[in-house]
N, C-alpha and C positions, 0 to 999 in steps of 0.2 A: 678339663674337657676330654671326653673320650669318644672317639669315632673311628670308623674304618674308611679307607679310601682306596681307589684304584689309581695307580700312577701311570696314566696314559701319555704317550709321546714323551717318555720319561727322560730321554737324553742321558745324562750321567747321574741324575737323581737329585738335583738341586731343590726341586719342589717337594720331593719326599722329605728331605732334611727339614725344610720349613714346617711341613705338616706334622712330622714326628715330634718336632720341638714343642708343639702345642698339644700333644697328647694323641695324635692320630696313629693308627696302625695300618700299614700298607699290606693289603691282602692280595694284590694283583698288580703287575707292572707290564708295560708293553713298550718296546722300542725296536725299530727295524734296523737301525744302523749297527753293524757288527762291532765297530770300534767303541761306540758308546755303550753297547752291551758289555764289552770286556771291562770298561771302566766302572760301569754300574756294579758288576760282579765284585770287582776289587773294593768298591765302596760299601756294599751291603751284603755280599756273600751269596746272592742269588742272581741268576741271569733272567732279565725280563723276557717275556714272550715276544715274539716277532711282530711283524706288521699287523696292526690292529684290524685292517680290512680283511685279513685272512684268518682271524681267530674266530672260532665258533663261540657263540654266546654261552654255550654250556661250559666252556673252559673258565669262565669268570665265576668266582665263588658266589654262592647264594647270599653271603652276608651283606652284599651290596644291594640295597633296595631303593628303587626310585621313589622319591617323596611325591612326585606328581607323575603317575604312570601315563596319564593322558598326554602330557607334554612329551614324555619319552617316546610314546607311540608315534606322535606327530613328527618328532625329530627323525626317528628311524624311517618312517614313511617318506619324509623329505629326502633323506640321504639315498634311499633305494630309488626314488623317482629320478634323482639328479646324478646318479652314479656315473653316467657317461661324461658329466661335466667336471667331475672331481679329477684334479691333476694327478697323474701317476708319476710321482717323482722318481721312483726306481726305473721306470722305462725311460724317462728323460735322461737320467744319468747314464744308462746303458748306451744310448745313442749320442752321447757327448753334448747334450744341451746343458747350458748352465742353470744352476739353481742358486738363488741367493738374493740377498738384499743389495740392490744396486742403487744408484742415484735416483733413478726413476721411481723405484718403490718407496724410497725415503720421501720423495716429493709427494707421492700419493698419500703416504701416511700423514704428512703434515697437513695436506689439504683436507683429508677426511677428519683428522683430529680437530682442526679449526672449525670446520663446518658443524661437526656434531656437538660442539660446545654451545652453539647458539640454540636458544630455547625453541623447541617445536620443529626444528629442521631435521630432515633425514634425506638419505640418498634415494633417488628413483632407480628403478631397474635399468633404465637407459643410461643414467649417469654412471652406475656401477659397472655396466658392461663397457662403456666408453673407457673408463679408467683401466679395466682389465685388458682391453684391446691394446691400449698404449703400452702396458707392461709387457704383453706378449710380443709386441713389435720390438721393444727394447731387448728382451731376452733372446729373440731370434736374429738380432743384428740388423733389423730393418728400420731402426729409428731414423737414420739419416735419409732414408728413401721415402719417408712420409711426406705427403704434400698437403699443406694446410690451406684452405680457401682464404682469399684475401678479405672476403666479406663474410660476416656471420651467416650461417645457414638458417 
């Protein structure tokens, strides 16, 4: 099997190792964390580009071609439309907010995973927002201050 790929959100390159082991060729990589970049360089000899949100599309080699350009355009449009809702982890880190997988996030993962295994079920926009708000409350240290109604709403 021969193919090219972009190693986005590369970390230290674990996914790259897997794809290269089955014949893939990495032609672009992106990772914002400077320590992960140093490890990536030690592993592969090249430093990944930085934050993917700050990379110009022209910096990505033309060898990568979307198989479904309509879906790609829809995805880009969606991301541009909802850019204000995308979490800026670098900013959170600078102001001392925690980032990571806590107990609440693990609980959400378990609930989502269980629900998605049932045939024909999916999350509503309201349900997804409710879970997100609970995670935000936990991250911001407001979990103990939440007040749950005694009767279902």
